[in-house]
N, C-alpha and C positions, 0 to 999 in steps of 0.2 A: 636576555631580559631588555626590555627597553622601558621606559614610560614618561608621562608625560602630566605635568599638576601646573595648572592655571597659577599665576605667577600670584597673585593676592585669594585669598581663603574666600572671599565675597564675589570673586570671579568663577568659581565652581558651578557649573552649569546653568552658565551666560555668553551671550555671544563678544563678552567682552575678553572672555580667554584666549589664549593662544596656542596654548600645551594641552595636550591630551588627546582623547578621541572627540571629535566634531561629529555629532550627530547630524541628518540631515536638514534639522533645521537651524541649524550654526550654532549651537551650543556647545560648549566646550566642558569636559569633565575630566577627572583625574583620571588614569589608567594607565594598567601595565599590561605587555604585549611580549611575546617572543618575534626578535628580529634578528636575522643575519646580513649577511655585505647587502644581499640584495633582495631579500624576501620579508614580509612581516605576516606571522601565522597568530591569530588571534581568536582564541576560543572562550573566552565571555563577551564578545560584542553584543549579543544578544540581551544583554541588560539595558542597555539603550537603545532596542528596538530595531537594532540591527541585525544581519543573518546570525546563525547560533556559532557557527565556523568561517573567518574570515582571513583567507591565503592570498596577498597581493604582494606587491612589490614596492620595498623601499622608495618613499617618495609621495605614495597616496596623501593626498590632500587631510583624508580622515584622521590621521595619526600626527602630532608632532611632538617627539620627542626633546625632553630638556633635562633630564634627570640621566647621571650616568649610574652604572651598577652601585657604585659607593656611595652617590646620592641616595637613591633606592633605598640602601638599608636603612637609613638616617629618616626616612620617611615612612619607613613600612607602617610604622604605628598608625597613621592620618591614613594612607591608604586601605588598611586593613578593617577601616571602622565599618564600613557601609556593608561587607560582606558579614562579617561578625554580626552584625545586627540582625541579617538577615538568617544566619545559624541559630541564632538565639531563639528568634520568632520561629522558626521550623521546630526548635526542638522543645519550646513551649507549646508548639499545637500537637505535635505528634509523640510527645513522651510518653504519654499512656499507652499507645499501641503495643502491644505485645511483642512484635516482632524486631523492637529496638532496645538496646540493655540501657537497663535503668543505673 
């Protein structure tokens, strides 16, 4: 796993970021993706308006890693904040539907 996170909290979602995922308009967001020696696989880039699944080579300028797996463990709570908010909204919206466990 690889990850990038803008160096300053206030740089998340701005062009001042240097790490994470860079959107077509040049904004950087904290992000995680899978990476091997020569390939990047990203199954969640669509949250930034990109393709649903991206398979590309290491060196793709949209990806800029600055966290090791050890660092990532430390930053997981921050990186999880946005998906946890989405999950909570989804659960609140669909909790009353009969096909979901209560």
